[in-house]
C-alpha positions, 0 to 999 in steps of 0.5 A: 500500500502507498500512503503519503501527503502533499504538505506544501503546494506553491506555484514554484514548489511541492513538498510532502512525503510518500511511503510504500509498505511493499517496497522502498521509495527512497531515491525513487523519482516522483512527478508532479502533474496538473492534468496530463502535464508534468510540471516538475519532478524530484526524488524521494530523498528527504529524511523525516524524523517524524516518519521514522518515529511513525515506523515508515521505513527508514524515514527517507520518505520526504520530497521537496522539489521545484515545479513550474505552473502556467499562468492559467494553472491552479496550485490546487490542481497539482497531484503527485505520482511515484514514477511507474505507479498508478497511485496519486497523492492529492491535496487535502482540499482538492475535489476531483472532477471529470469532463462532464462535471459542472464548475 
């Protein structure tokens, strides 16, 4: 199972944590998207004492990397995915919608 959270989302940066109970995520590539467009990437390489104390692997579950949004893209639309995974992290107040949903 993959767990995690986006804790910071700004127009130029995204940060948080991700953990897999099946395999290590340390040093794996993580990608940020707005819709289908990749807006940045980084590695899961930040040590977090709080995550180590919560027994989430070796504590190296954190990420923090730059992103670049277009003027018309909203920070709230940023989602994060571990490369080669279908799991996505969304922001706490994000409402997912499809093409037929009303705004």
